[in-house]
N, C-alpha and C positions, 0 to 999 in steps of 0.2 A: 630320855628326851633327846630327839634328834639334833644334831648339831645344824646349826646354819650353812655351816661350810661344808656339810657332807658330800653334795652333789659334785664339788670342784675335785673330787677324788676320780672322777669318770673323764677319761681323757677328752673324749669328743664334746662334752657338756663344756669342760674347761676351755678349750679352743674357742668354741663359738662363743662363751659367754665374754671371753676376753676381746674378741673383735666386736662383738656388740658394744662393749664397754667403750671402745675407742671410737666407735660410730657415735655413741652417744655423746661422747666428749666433745668429738668435732661438732655434733648438732648444737650443743649449749654454745660453743664457741662463737657458732655463725649467729646464734640469736643474739648473743652480747653485742658483736660486732654490729649486727644490723639495727639494734636498738639505739647503739650511742652514735651512730651515723646519722640517725634520725633527730636525735636531742636538740639540734640547732634549729631545725624547721618550724613554721609556724605550726600551732595546734599539735605540739609535741606529744601531748599525754594523749590524744586520739591514735597519732601515726604510730607511737612506741607500743600501745595496746594493740594495734592492729598486727604487729609484727606476730605475736602469739596467735591472733585470730587467723592470719595467713598461714601459719604452721599447722594449724590444727583444724581448720574448717575442711581441708580435702578428705577428711576422715569421714565426715556426714556424707559425702558424695562416693566415697570410693571403698570404705571399709567392708560395707556388705557384699560388693561384687567381688573385692579382693578375697573375701572369706570363702566365696563360691570357687574361685580359681584356686584357691590352695586345697579345697576339699576335693577337686576335681582333677588337677593337675599336680606334676611332681614339683613338691615344696621348694626342694633344693634348687631346682633350675630356675624356677619361678623368682626365689630371693637372688639368684646370681644376677639374672636379667635387669632387675629392679635396681641392683647396686650399680651396675654399668651405667644405667640412665642416670642414676643419680651422681655419679661421678662426672659425666658429660656436662650436668647442670650446674655441678660445683665449679668445673672449669669455666664455664660460661660467665657465672657471677663473678670470679675471680679477676677474668680477663677484662670485664666491662668496667669493673672497681679500678684496677689499676690504669685504665684508659681514661679515667675520669668521666664516664659516659653513664654513671650510675645514679639516676633519679629515684625520689620516693615510690612513684609507681612502679617503675621497673624492678626497684629491690623487691616490694611486696608482691608482685607478680613472680620471680624467681623462687621467692620464700614460699609461695604458694606451690610452685612447681616441686620444689624439696619436699614441701608437706605431702603432697601426693605420693611421692616416693615411700615415705613414712607410712601413709596408710595403706599402701600395698605390701609393706614390709611385716608390720605388726602382726596380722592374724596368721599370716604363714610362719613366721619364728614361734609365736607362742603356741600354735598348733604343734610343731615339731618337740616341744620340751618333754612332753610325756613318752616321745619315741627315745629320747636321751637320758631320761632317768626312770627308775622305778616308781610306782604310784605312791610307796610309803615315802618318798622325797620329794613329791610335788609341793608341799608346804615350804620346804628349804628352799627349793628351787625358784619359788615364787619370791620368797625373801630376798635371794640372791638378785633376782630380776630388779627388785627395789633397790637393793643396794648398789647395783651397777648404775641405775637411773640415778640416784642422789650423790654417787662418787663422782658422775659425769658433772652433775649439779656444783659439786665442791671443787672439782678440778678444773674442768671447762672454762668456767667463769672467771675463775682466779689467772688461768693462764691467759684468757682472751684479753683480761683487764690489763695485764703488763704489755702484751703485744699490740693491744690498740694504741695505748700510749707510746709505745717505742716504734712501732712501724707503721700503725694504720690497720684498719680493719681488713684490707685484702688479703694480709697475711693469714688471718684466722680463717677467712673463706677459702684459701687454697689448702689449709691443712684439714677443713672440713671434707673435701674432695679427696685428699688421700685416704681419709678413714674410710670412706666408701670402696676404694680401692681394696683396702686391708681385708675388710669385710668379704667382699667377693673372694678375695685367695684363700681365706679360711673355708668358706663354703666349698670351693673347689677342692679342697683337701679333704673333707668329709666324704667318704664312701657310705653313702647311704643305702639301707639295704632295700631292695625290689619292694616296692608298695602296689597294692591291688587299688589304684583310685578308679573310683567309679567314673564312668564316661556318662554322665548325668547331663541332659540338656541345661543349658544355663540359666533359662527363664524358670525352669521347673525348681531346679536345685535352690534357686533364689527365693522361691515361693515356699519350699521346704524348710529353709532356715527359718524365715519368717514365721512359719506356722509353730516350728518348734518353741521359739522365744515367747509368742503370744499365748500357747498353753503349758508353758513352765513356771507356775506360779513362784518358784524360788528364784528362777531366773529374773522374772520381772521385778521382784522384791530387790535384788542385788543391782539392777539398773536403776530403780527408784532411789536406792539410798545413796548410790554414786553421784547421780545428780544433784540430790539435795545437798549434799557435802560439797561437790566442785563447784558449783555455779558462786556461791558466796567466797569460797576459799580462794579462787582464782584473783581477787582483790590484791592479794599479797605478791602472786607471780607478776601479774600485769603491771603494777604500779611500783614494783620495788626500785627501777631505774629513777623515777621522779623522787621516790624518798631518798635515794642516794644523794641526788644531785641537788633538789630544791630544799628539802628538809635538813638534810646532814652536810651539806657543801661537799661531798665526795667525789672524786674522779673515777674513771674507768676501774682502775685497780681496786679504789675502795668499794665500788659496787661489785667487783669480783669477790671482795672480802666478805660481804653480806650473803651473797650466794653460796659460798664457802660455808659459812655458820649454818644455814639451812640445809646443806649436803652433809655437813658432820653430824648435824642432829638426826637427819634422818638414818645414817649408817649406825650411829647408837643405838635408834631405836629398833633398826633390824636385829643387832647384836641381843637385844633383852626380850625380842618378840617371842621366842620360844617360853620366855618364863611368864611373859604376859598371858599367852594362850593356856599356860597351865592354871593360871589364877583366874582368868576371866572369860565368859562366854564371848562371842564373836560380837553380839549386840553390846555386852559391856564394854569391850574394848573401842568399839566404835562411838560408844557415849564419852568415854573418858578421853579420847583422842579429838573429838569434835569439841568438846568444852576447852581442852586446852589450847587447840587453834584458836578459837573464839577469844579466849583471853589474851593470846598474843597479838591478835589483831587490834583488839582495844588499847592494848599498852603501846602498840607501834604508832597510834594514833596521835598519840603525845610526846612519843620519843623525840629527843633534841641532840643526845648525844649518841655518837657512833657506838661506843664501846657497850652502851646500854642497848642499842638497837642488835648488836651481835648477840648479847647474852639472851633476848628476847627470841631472836630466830632459831636457837638451838632446839628448845622445846617445840617450836613450830614446826620445825623439819621432822624431829622424831613423830609428831602427831599426823602429820602429812604422810609420812611412810607407812604408819601403823594401819591408816584407814585403807589406803589402796593396796597395801600387801594382802589384808586381809581379806578385802573384796576379790582382788584377782586370783587368790588361792581358792577362794569357794567356787568361782566361776570354772577354774580348772580342774577342781574336783567333781563337780557337777555334769559337766557337759560330756556325752558319750562321743565316741570316735568318730562315728559317721557325720556328725555336724558340729565337731569341735571349732575348726575353723570359723565357721558361719556365726557359732554361737559367740566366740570371741569377738567377732567384727561386730555383732550387735553390741557387745559391751563395751568395745572401743568407740562405737558412733555415739553411743550416748556419754563416754566419759571425755571425749575429745571434744564433742558438740557442747558439753557444757562448759569446757574451757574456752572455747570459741566464743561461745555467747556471754560468758562470765567476764572474759577479758574486755570484749566490747562496751558490754554495759559500765563497768567499772572506770574504764578510761575515759567514755563520756562524762560519767558523773563527776570524775575528779576535775576535768575542765568546767564543768557547770558549777559544782558545789563545794570544790576544794578536797584536797587530801585527807585531812583528818576526819571530816564529815563521813567521807566514802568508806574509810578504813572502820569506824564506828558503825555504820549502817551493815557492812559485811560482818562484822563482829555479831551483832544483834541476830543476823539471820543465819550465822552458823550455829549459834547457841539454840536458836528456834528450831533449826534442823534436828539438832540432839534430844530436844524436848519430844519431838514427835516418835522416838523410838520405843516409848511404851505401847503406841499404837500401829506401828510399823516395823516390828522388829526383824532382825535376819531369821529365816527360816532355816532350821539344822536341816542338814543334806548328809551329813556323814553316815547315815545309817542305810542309805539307798545304795543298791548294788549297781554301779555302772557299767559292768563288763557285758559284752554283747552276749545274747541268748537267741536261741531259736527253739521257744516252744511249741510252734505250730508245725504239724507236719506239712510236707508240700501237697498243694492243690492238685487232685486228680479228676481231669477235665475229659470230656468227650473230644474234643479237639483243643488244640493249641492257639490261642489267639495271639494277634498281633501286639508285640509290646507296646506300641504306641496307641493301641484301640482303647477307647473308653467313653464314657465313664463305666467304672465297675462298681457295682453294689454288693456287698457282704451282708448276707443274713446268717445270725447266729440264734437258733432257738433254745431257750432254757425251760426246763421244767420246776416251776418255783412254788412249793407250797405256801397259803397264804401266811402261815406263820414265820415265813422266811422273807417274805417280800420287803419288808423295811429294811432289811440287814442287806438285800440283794441289791436296791435300788441305791443304798449308800455305797457299796461295793464298786456299783457301776460308775459312779462320779470319779474314781480314780481311772477307771477303762475308759472312760471318754475323752479324758486329758491325754491317755496314753496314745488311743487312735488318732486324735487330731495333731498329736505332737510327731507321729511317725508316718503321716500320708494323708489321713482322711480330711476330706474336706465339710463334711456333714456328717452329723451321728444322731441317734436318737433310739430310745428303746420305748416298746410298745406292750399293751396287753394283748392278747389274741381274743377276739369277741366272742367266739364260739368254742373256745377251748379253755376250761378252768385250769389256771396254774401256769398257762403257758405266756412265757416272757420272749420277746423277740427283739434283737439288737439289730439295728441297720445301720451301716455307715457306708459313704460313697467315697471312692478314691478317683483321682482324674484319670490315671490310665492303669491298664495291667502291670508295666512295668513299673510303676509306683508302688503296686500292691506286693510285688516280689520283692522289692527293696525292703518293704515291712517284714516278709519273711526271712530274709537273708543277711540281716546287719543293722537294721535300724532298732530292734528291740533290745533292750537291756534286762539284766537280771531283775532290777525293780519292776520294768513293764510286765515280765512272767509272773511276778509275784501278785501284782495287780489282776491279772487275769486268771490265776488261779485261785485267788481268794473268791472270784464271782462264779467260777465253774465248780467250785466245791459246794455251794449253796443249792445245786442243781440235783434233782434226784436220779436224773439220767444223763448220760453224757450229752454235751451240746451238740445240736446238729449245725453243722456249718455248711452253707449254699453260697456259692459264687454266681452272681448274675451279671452276664456281659451284654453290652449293649448291642441291640439289634436296630440297625438303622432301617427306618419306615421310608420309602420314597413317597413324595408328595405330589402326586399325579393331579390333572384337572378334575375338577368337580363334574 
């Protein structure tokens, strides 16, 4: 059983993990400071929840474009530039607060700007993790990522609560700005090996990433499970400041203590995660963690004593961590290298989008129907989400070979087409006896998804009317360059296996023809 701490033995991973931890601590300090600054405003429930929305909504707008950039350009340089912009934004936020010029709209606007930086950082950083650790340590690295997030939740709010009570929110805003500088310095110290990043047009790369997610059933199921859990679960994170101040009578440091309990529970959950994975399937862990979280929400609806709330929040933190670490690790293991940042961006779009929507919905609900009622509704929805697992479980992916593969020979053409020319139609003809036809069509269902994931925009299989046993596969790729990417990097070992399974049913080697677009001039009649 691999230790959760094993990736920390790798120096570069350890350095960047610590830098990210510091940045995440700063971000949580910033969140606590911003939320506490708004507690005295009218409609505080809505405004406090909007801090979470402003911080996470940018992912809906920028995660996919940032995933494209991270798959196309040097990820290290991209991360450095984003941290410097974050530093400038943090300095501005601190300066305006010190000057007494910070208003709720301006605070939410600058929080939104910092959220844009987070949206640009996450896909690129997540995509470099497989460069830092071997595949066998990906699960442990994902667990350490969750530990850093939840350590930040434990440490950041506790520090922020003390500092806000002692010196005001401007201090935590300033420390958050410093954390971006530290992360940038760590990235500068990382000597990354040269990478062959594909110079792919932005719009084409964005569409390719979207096609991959659309035609990857395992990926779609992971997105669905993330949204089903996160939307109701966000009631706790969005409304905990109100629980602390209105239900439990706590100040900023008391609110920090509640978040610390959540963080401690998450860290404890990460430590026992290897044993959970050995005892339960991914779906089983998701069910147990979701029901635990739902129970914690229901209990918090009636909690009146701070000590009782702290005790309840520990298993809630463990359940939150278990769900998110499990889903994140599955995404990391599933995605091939060529689309890793874009796929992670799609996952983070669903995750942070669910956070943004959930935070807003539960904030408005708390103002309209009350805190206790809102928590009970959220608990019911979380339990209902767990009840859907028998019908929509996680799809196992550990058996799939995600290594790059080049099963096709280079096409031999009579002339070299322009890389941007298109569309391109590929015809693959098979000789399939009648007794193999059903097996062939079943095998082609996986081939269809493989072609569409890796570049095709249309696909079909047809019987030749004039020739018995002749089956023809046709698929369309937007450009010749896109088809060359299929040949030279987008296919995985699993794609090669799907292709080989269908080809093995043909009595003769399949015949491949590449049909290039021939433009016809439209003259006068």
